C-alpha positions in Angstrom: 110.0 116.2 126.8 106.4 116.6 126.4 104.2 114.0 128.2 101.4 112.4 126.2 98.2 114.1 127.3 95.2 113.4 125.1 92.7 116.2 124.5 89.4 115.9 126.4 87.4 117.1 123.5 87.2 113.7 121.8 84.2 111.7 121.3 83.3 108.1 121.0 83.7 107.2 117.3 86.1 110.0 116.4 88.7 109.1 113.8 91.6 110.9 112.1 95.4 111.2 112.2 98.0 111.6 115.0 99.8 114.9 115.1 103.5 113.6 115.5 104.6 116.6 117.4 101.9 116.7 120.0 100.7 113.1 120.0 97.2 114.3 119.8 94.4 112.8 117.5 93.5 115.4 114.7 89.9 114.4 114.3 88.7 114.1 110.7 85.2 112.6 111.3 83.1 110.5 113.5 81.8 107.0 112.6 78.5 107.9 114.2 77.9 111.0 112.2 80.0 110.5 108.9 77.6 110.4 106.0 79.2 107.3 104.4 79.2 105.1 107.5 76.7 106.5 110.1 74.1 103.9 109.0 76.5 101.0 109.6 77.6 102.5 112.9 73.9 102.9 114.1 73.8 99.1 114.1 76.7 99.2 116.7 76.2 101.8 119.3 78.7 102.6 121.9 78.7 100.4 125.0 79.5 102.4 128.3 82.5 100.9 130.1 84.5 101.9 133.2 87.1 104.6 132.6 90.7 103.3 132.0 94.0 105.1 132.1 95.5 102.8 129.7 95.8 104.1 126.2 97.1 102.0 123.1 98.1 103.6 119.8 99.0 101.0 117.2 102.1 101.8 115.0 102.8 100.2 111.6 106.2 99.9 109.9 107.9 99.3 113.4 110.9 96.9 113.5 111.7 94.8 116.6 115.1 95.0 117.9 117.1 92.8 120.3 119.3 94.5 122.8 121.3 93.4 125.8 122.0 95.5 128.9 125.6 95.7 129.7 126.3 95.1 133.2 129.6 97.0 133.2 131.8 93.9 133.9 
């Protein structure tokens, strides 16, 4: 099983799609340099914050399931 290990070559503002096999973001552009949105993004510069080791990737079309653990009795 491959552990999720994001590539270190990503920049603030990168967007794209997730490669299902590797879990890596395939960069398709950057909001700060993309021709259609760079002017809007300039009004909202990145804000430096402390580094975190928690990453979230939202998934759509996911169903919630209820499950109970069997205690073997």
